[in-house]
Every structure is written in structure tokens, then in C-alpha cells.
C-alpha positions as CSV (number, residue, x, y, z in Angstrom):
1,M,-0.4,-0.4,0.2
2,A,1.7,3.1,-1.0
3,K,2.8,5.8,1.6
4,G,-0.7,6.9,3.4
5,G,-2.4,4.6,1.6
6,F,-4.4,3.7,4.4
7,V,-4.8,6.8,6.3
8,D,-6.4,7.9,2.5
9,A,-9.1,4.6,2.8
10,I,-9.4,5.7,6.2
11,K,-10.0,9.2,5.1
12,N,-12.3,7.9,1.9
13,S,-14.8,5.8,3.7
14,V,-16.6,7.9,6.6
15,V,-18.0,11.7,4.8
16,I,-19.3,14.5,6.5
17,E,-22.6,15.5,4.8
18,K,-25.0,17.9,5.5
19,P,-28.6,16.4,5.9
20,R,-30.6,16.9,2.8
21,V,-33.8,18.6,3.6
22,N,-37.5,17.8,1.2
23,S,-35.5,16.3,-1.3
24,N,-37.8,15.2,-4.4
25,V,-39.2,11.6,-3.5
26,T,-40.0,9.9,-5.8
27,F,-42.6,6.5,-5.7
28,D,-40.2,3.8,-7.3
29,K,-43.0,0.3,-7.5
30,M,-39.6,-1.6,-8.1
31,L,-38.9,-0.2,-4.6
32,A,-41.5,-0.6,-3.3
33,L,-42.0,-4.5,-4.4
34,D,-37.7,-5.1,-3.7
35,I,-38.5,-3.3,-0.1
36,L,-41.9,-5.8,1.1
37,L,-39.5,-9.1,-1.4
38,L,-36.4,-7.4,1.0
39,M,-39.3,-7.9,4.2
40,F,-40.3,-11.5,4.2
41,G,-37.0,-12.0,3.5
42,G,-36.4,-11.1,7.0
43,V,-39.2,-12.4,8.9
44,C,-37.2,-16.4,6.7
45,T,-34.5,-15.4,8.4
46,S,-36.3,-15.1,11.8
47,L,-39.4,-18.2,11.1
48,Q,-35.9,-20.3,10.0
49,G,-33.7,-19.5,13.3
50,V,-36.7,-20.6,15.6
51,V,-38.0,-23.5,13.3
52,N,-34.0,-25.1,13.1
53,G,-33.5,-23.9,17.0
54,S,-36.9,-26.1,18.0
55,L,-35.4,-29.2,15.5
56,S,-32.3,-29.2,16.8
57,V,-33.7,-29.4,20.4
58,H,-35.4,-32.5,19.2
59,V,-32.4,-34.1,17.3
60,N,-29.2,-32.2,17.3
61,G,-27.5,-28.6,16.0
62,G,-25.9,-30.4,12.9
63,F,-27.5,-32.1,12.3
64,S,-31.4,-29.3,11.7
65,S,-28.4,-26.8,10.4
66,W,-27.9,-29.5,7.6
67,L,-31.1,-30.3,7.1
68,S,-32.6,-26.4,6.8
69,F,-29.5,-26.6,3.7
70,A,-30.8,-29.7,1.7
71,I,-34.3,-28.8,2.0
72,G,-33.3,-25.0,0.9
73,S,-30.9,-26.5,-1.8
74,A,-34.0,-28.6,-3.1
75,V,-35.8,-25.1,-3.2
76,L,-33.0,-23.1,-4.7
77,F,-32.4,-25.8,-7.1
78,V,-35.4,-25.2,-8.9
79,F,-35.5,-21.7,-8.2
80,F,-32.2,-22.2,-11.0
81,M,-33.4,-24.3,-12.9
82,V,-36.6,-21.6,-13.8
83,D,-34.4,-18.8,-14.2
84,T,-31.2,-20.3,-16.2
85,R,-33.7,-22.8,-18.3
86,G,-31.1,-25.3,-17.2
87,G,-28.8,-23.6,-16.6
88,K,-28.3,-22.8,-20.5
89,A,-28.9,-18.7,-19.9
90,I,-25.0,-18.7,-17.9
91,N,-22.4,-18.8,-19.7
92,W,-20.2,-20.8,-17.5
93,K,-16.5,-20.3,-19.0
94,N,-16.4,-16.9,-19.3
95,A,-17.6,-17.1,-15.3
96,A,-15.0,-19.6,-14.6
97,K,-12.4,-17.1,-15.8
98,T,-14.1,-14.0,-15.2
99,T,-15.8,-14.1,-11.5
100,P,-13.5,-14.2,-7.9
101,W,-11.9,-16.7,-5.9
102,W,-14.0,-15.9,-2.8
103,A,-17.1,-15.4,-5.0
104,W,-17.7,-19.2,-4.9
105,L,-17.6,-19.5,-1.1
106,G,-20.3,-17.9,-0.1
107,G,-22.0,-20.9,1.2
108,I,-20.2,-21.2,3.9
109,P,-20.3,-17.7,6.3
110,G,-24.3,-19.4,5.5
111,A,-24.0,-22.4,6.9
112,A,-21.9,-20.4,9.6
113,F,-24.6,-18.4,10.4
114,V,-27.4,-21.0,10.3
115,L,-25.5,-23.3,12.9
116,F,-25.0,-20.6,15.5
117,I,-28.9,-19.3,15.0
118,T,-29.6,-23.4,15.2
119,L,-27.3,-23.8,18.2
120,F,-28.4,-20.9,20.1
121,I,-32.1,-19.6,19.4
122,P,-33.5,-21.8,22.4
123,Y,-31.1,-20.9,24.8
124,R,-31.0,-17.2,24.2
125,G,-33.9,-16.6,22.4
126,A,-35.4,-15.5,18.9
127,A,-35.5,-11.9,19.8
128,V,-31.6,-11.6,20.6
129,V,-30.2,-13.9,18.4
130,S,-32.0,-11.7,15.9
131,G,-31.4,-8.8,16.9
132,I,-28.0,-9.8,18.0
133,T,-27.0,-11.0,14.2
134,I,-28.7,-8.3,12.4
135,C,-26.5,-5.9,14.0
136,A,-23.4,-7.0,13.7
137,Q,-24.7,-8.3,9.4
138,M,-25.5,-3.9,9.6
139,V,-21.6,-2.8,11.3
140,T,-20.4,-5.4,8.4
141,A,-22.2,-4.3,5.8
142,L,-21.6,-0.1,6.5
143,I,-18.2,-1.0,6.7
144,V,-18.3,-3.2,2.9
145,D,-20.1,-0.5,2.1
146,S,-17.8,2.6,3.3
147,F,-14.7,0.4,1.8
148,A,-16.6,-1.3,-1.2
149,F,-15.1,-4.4,-0.3
150,F,-16.2,-7.6,-2.4
151,Q,-16.1,-5.0,-5.5
152,C,-19.5,-3.2,-3.5
153,I,-21.0,-0.1,-4.9
154,H,-18.6,2.7,-2.6
155,R,-21.3,4.3,-0.1
156,P,-19.6,6.0,2.1
157,A,-20.5,5.8,6.4
158,T,-22.2,9.2,6.5
159,L,-23.0,10.1,10.2
160,P,-26.4,9.5,9.3
161,R,-25.9,5.8,8.7
162,I,-23.5,5.6,12.1
163,F,-25.9,7.9,14.4
164,G,-28.5,5.3,12.7
165,L,-26.1,2.0,13.6
166,A,-25.6,3.4,16.9
167,L,-29.2,3.4,17.9
168,M,-30.1,0.3,16.1
169,I,-27.1,-1.2,18.1
170,A,-28.8,0.7,21.4
171,G,-31.9,-0.8,20.0
172,V,-30.8,-4.6,20.4
173,L,-28.9,-3.8,23.8
174,M,-32.4,-2.8,25.3
175,V,-34.2,-6.3,24.1
176,A,-31.2,-8.5,25.3
177,L,-30.5,-6.4,28.5
178,G,-34.0,-6.1,29.3
């Protein structure tokens, strides 16, 4: 890294800007659909932990996590086949050449997530476990966006974003300790 490279990276990752007041907000139907689907995904994430946690109490955390991935993989395989016309819509040679090595390993963090929520929800509760994992997701996402890691779009950590994250962490602490 060039001299001052690390310091410059930190300076570029946090931006102090004036809050935008009375900005023109337009209704975007696709944004509304995206929000609804993402909310449904959030509901599914919480339900997945509760269902997996319940099964883990009766059998085993490892089996419960594995079963979750096995059933989920079957559902996703059907979606993949429909979405890509049996894989024909993907240029596999180009994908193998141009995709970074780390992009093929996305299942590892997903497996860790499923395993940990499966193990901890029965003992800590869904609200605490979900709150802690969501806060960890938000902190990680803010860092990834701020430094544009993993080819993400660069979105600096503004003071309102940092403040919102701090409020979220405070709320989770209230839920966890209350």
C-alpha cells in the first residue's frame, strides 16, 4: 500500500455531509416491491432460526442446520433451473474466468449463520439472537460499503448512517438486557 494509503482509505470511507431536507422523493413501484420482498426475507430469516432451533432441541444442532441447507438447496435448485432455463442462460466459461475465487465460497458464511442461530435461539431467544445477528450484519455491511469491499458499490459511512447504526445497537442491547 502506498504511503498514506491506509489513512486515505479511512478518510474516504467516512463522509460528513449535511442532512438533505425536503429532497424530492418519488414513488418507485420496483422499490416498493423490493422492500416488501426484503421484509419477507427478514421474516423468513427469523422463522428459520426458530424452526431450526426447535428441531435442534429434539435432535442435534448440526443435523438441524444440515437439514435446513438440504431442503433450502432443493428449493433453490428448482428456482435456479427455472430462472436459467436449466443453466443454459449462464456463460459458464466466462464465469469461471472472471469470477473472483472468494465469490464461489458464499455458502460458508451462510452455513455458519444457520448453525449459530440454530444453536443459540433455543437458549437465548429469537429476539436476542436475531437482534445481535442483525446488528453484526449492519456493522459488517457498513464497513463493506464504506471501503467498497467485494466489488460493492462505494457508499461512505455518513454520520446519519453511523448514528442510525448506533441507535440500532442501543435498541438490541435494550432487548437483550431488558
